[in-house]
C-alpha angles and dihedrals in degrees: 000000000000120000113248113249114255110255113238119244135183097255097106093041091051090049092054094044091053099039091107087076089063091054091046092053092050094047093047090051092051094046092049092045095238097154092047091053093048090050089053095052110281091127102150132061090249092052091048091051091053097043094048096035091239130145112258090248094053091046088052091051096048093047092046091050092050092047090051090051093049093246092116127032118217124217111177106305093339130083134200133191118267112247096259091044090051090052102043111020106048111100116235094034115117089234094054109143100174094123090058093051089055094039096099097042095097086060094056098104093044093056085059087061096049095124090058093047092050088056094057119111098200113089120225105207104184103035110198091007091064130095104040101322107205133208090249092052088048091053093051093045095049097043084065094045090047093055091063101022098073090064092050089047093054089052089049092053092050096047107036118078112232104168111137095007121138109204141352122228118193110198109209089000097167109184091013096236096147093051093043095054092041090053091048092054097037111034092179093060116083119206138200127204109205114196143132119302097256090049100051090057087062093040092058090056091055091046092049092049088063094045093243103121090116093059106025120055133184118216125189124235148097109267092203092068115000126089110271125230112269131232102047123130099177115057125185126202105172128170096340098083099085092067094059130076121253088251093055093046092048093049094050095045095046092050091050092046091055094048103035104025092223137060122187 
């Protein structure tokens, strides 16, 4: 006898439609410092309410939401941070990535208008970098990317073979994380971050904070159209590709492939 087919229901669709609530709970918890307070001993709802200056009802709501999302783990009347939360969302820890979790919050309303944006005929090439991107905007932007980028850079250094290579070039490298970590691990390997003029002013600050200004440089330019620094045989294009058209990506990668022989 064949098993009757499961009749579809709306559970999955409702979950997707309401998933913005999950993001809101996470962002609120980061903004309020919930996970930091829990790490420092506020392990009950009453303690959370006092530490965050919330009403008991709202503290219960926030804690319950975070438990449901797996951000907090409940044990009786006490809670503790989930392992990834303990590692990345406790302020003061070197791996703190709170700025990155809040990075997209200014875009919240525009995502609600996605259907309208998809119907536009005018192409926006540079996304957040468009419309007079300033140094201060670049600083805010890349403080967020830096908070998560160092981890990605450490993975890059572990996984990408660099023996015999002469120089790294990071196109649109922002905070410079990939070049910074590569230079830390491989002192003999110079690196260049190539990004827009407002960005490289910020990049140089990150590079200097690691004492690497003698081996990692930041050069200004638009890699979609300006001449690229010569002499690199490892080229990085990380995270910034989705905001460009296929034609631009193909042009940039083909030109780097011809000159460098390798594109990462």
